[in-house]
C-alpha positions in Angstrom: -98.2 -57.5 -30.1 -94.6 -56.3 -30.2 -91.7 -58.3 -29.0 -89.6 -55.4 -27.7 -87.5 -55.7 -24.6 -85.8 -52.8 -22.9 -82.1 -53.2 -22.4 -81.4 -53.0 -18.7 -79.2 -50.1 -17.7 -75.8 -51.4 -16.7 -74.2 -49.8 -13.6 -71.7 -47.0 -14.3 -68.3 -46.9 -12.7 -69.5 -44.9 -9.7 -72.2 -47.5 -9.0 -69.7 -50.3 -9.5 -67.4 -48.7 -7.0 -70.2 -48.1 -4.5 -71.4 -51.7 -4.8 -67.7 -52.9 -4.4 -67.3 -51.0 -1.1 -70.6 -52.4 0.2 -69.5 -56.0 -0.7 -66.1 -55.4 1.0 -67.8 -54.1 4.2 -69.9 -57.3 4.5 -67.2 -59.7 3.4 -69.0 -61.0 0.3 -66.0 -62.5 -1.6 -68.1 -63.6 -4.6 -69.4 -60.1 -5.2 -66.0 -58.5 -4.5 -64.4 -60.7 -7.2 -67.2 -60.0 -9.7 -67.0 -56.2 -9.1 -63.2 -56.2 -9.5 -63.7 -58.0 -12.8 -66.4 -55.3 -13.7 -63.8 -52.5 -13.1 -63.9 -51.6 -9.5 -60.8 -49.6 -8.4 -59.0 -51.7 -5.8 -57.1 -48.7 -4.5 -60.0 -46.2 -4.7 -61.3 -44.6 -1.5 -64.9 -44.2 -0.4 -66.4 -40.9 0.8 -64.8 -41.3 4.2 -61.3 -42.0 2.8 -61.3 -45.8 3.3 -59.8 -48.1 0.7 -61.2 -51.6 0.2 -58.3 -53.2 2.1 -58.9 -50.9 5.1 -62.6 -51.7 5.1 -62.2 -55.5 4.8 -59.4 -55.4 7.5 -61.3 -53.1 9.9 -64.4 -55.3 9.6 -62.5 -58.5 10.3 -63.0 -60.2 7.0 -59.9 -62.4 6.6 -60.9 -64.1 3.3 -61.9 -60.8 1.8 -58.6 -59.2 2.9 -56.7 -62.1 1.3 -58.7 -61.8 -1.9 -57.9 -58.1 -2.2 -54.2 -58.7 -1.5 -54.2 -61.4 -4.1 -55.8 -59.0 -6.6 -53.1 -56.4 -6.0 -54.2 -54.3 -3.1 -51.1 -52.7 -1.5 -50.9 -52.9 2.4 -49.3 -49.5 2.6 -51.4 -48.0 -0.1 -54.4 -48.6 2.2 -54.9 -45.8 4.7 -57.9 -44.0 6.0 -58.4 -40.2 6.1 -56.1 -40.0 9.2 -53.4 -41.9 7.6 -54.0 -45.1 9.6 -53.0 -48.2 7.7 -55.0 -51.4 7.5 -52.5 -52.9 10.0 -53.1 -50.1 12.4 -56.8 -50.8 12.2 -56.6 -54.4 13.0 -54.1 -53.6 15.8 -56.8 -51.7 17.6 -59.7 -53.9 16.5 -58.0 -57.1 17.6 -57.7 -59.3 14.5 -54.4 -61.1 14.9 -54.9 -63.4 11.8 -55.5 -60.4 9.6 -52.5 -58.6 11.2 -50.3 -61.6 10.4 -51.6 -61.7 6.8 -51.0 -58.0 6.2 -47.4 -58.3 7.6 -46.7 -61.4 5.6 -47.8 -59.5 2.5 -45.6 -56.5 3.2 -47.3 -54.2 5.7 -44.7 -52.0 7.4 -44.8 -52.7 11.2 -43.2 -49.3 11.8 -45.5 -47.2 9.5 -46.6 -44.0 11.2 -49.9 -42.2 10.7 -50.2 -38.4 10.6 -50.0 -38.2 14.4 -46.8 -40.3 14.3 -48.5 -43.3 15.8 -47.7 -46.9 14.9 -49.5 -50.2 14.9 -47.7 -51.1 18.2 -49.1 -47.9 19.8 -52.6 -48.8 18.6 -52.3 -52.4 20.0 -51.0 -50.9 23.3 -53.8 -48.3 23.6 -56.5 -51.0 23.1 -54.7 -53.7 25.1 -54.3 -56.1 22.1 -51.5 -58.1 23.6 -51.5 -60.9 21.0 -51.1 -58.4 18.2 -48.5 -56.5 20.1 -46.5 -59.7 20.5 -46.8 -60.4 16.8 -45.6 -56.8 15.9 -42.6 -57.1 18.3 -41.8 -60.6 16.8 -41.9 -59.0 13.3 -39.6 -56.1 14.2 -41.7 -53.3 15.6 -39.5 -50.5 16.9 -40.9 -49.8 20.3 -38.6 -46.7 20.6 -40.6 -44.7 18.0 -42.4 -41.7 19.6 -45.5 -40.1 18.2 -46.0 -36.4 17.6 -46.7 -35.9 21.3 -43.5 -37.7 22.3 -45.2 -40.9 23.5 -43.7 -44.3 22.9 -45.8 -47.5 23.2 -44.5 -48.0 26.7 -45.5 -44.5 27.8 -48.9 -45.0 26.3 -49.3 -48.2 28.4 -48.3 -46.3 31.5 -50.7 -43.5 30.7 -53.5 -46.1 30.3 -52.6 -47.4 33.8 -51.6 -50.8 32.2 -48.4 -51.5 34.2 -48.3 -55.1 33.1 -48.3 -54.2 29.5 -45.8 -51.4 30.1 -43.4 -53.9 31.8 -43.6 -56.2 28.7 -42.6 -53.2 26.6 -39.5 -52.3 28.6 
């Protein structure tokens, strides 16, 4: 009888990155940390153009978002294929604690995506009043217009949200 053991194949860098994105999507902080130590690229993008910070933010994982920021993820380096920042994603999804964290860590409240939209516009379009208040408190410029010429207030009016439009005047 032979005592031979096959050495298990270790994951390559592409597999590590794929596992990393999976762990980020579900908010598995332990796996995220281990995969970062194994060489996952914190600023890499998945096949849809999402960085880990965008994925954790969009999926509402506060602790994972904090872990990624602590590990060096850049709030403005994190955009999706349309140029939406992590802050813009939480502005429409409605995660005020993550919005606060991102702003505290340097997210630009006036950053504009490829269509010229800002986080304040996203919060307005999706009636996320708490996030809109936070953005205003942190210096959001409500006079910025998108590529179509719309400001956050005009978007509120277009949505038929007169109460929110009044708050933006």
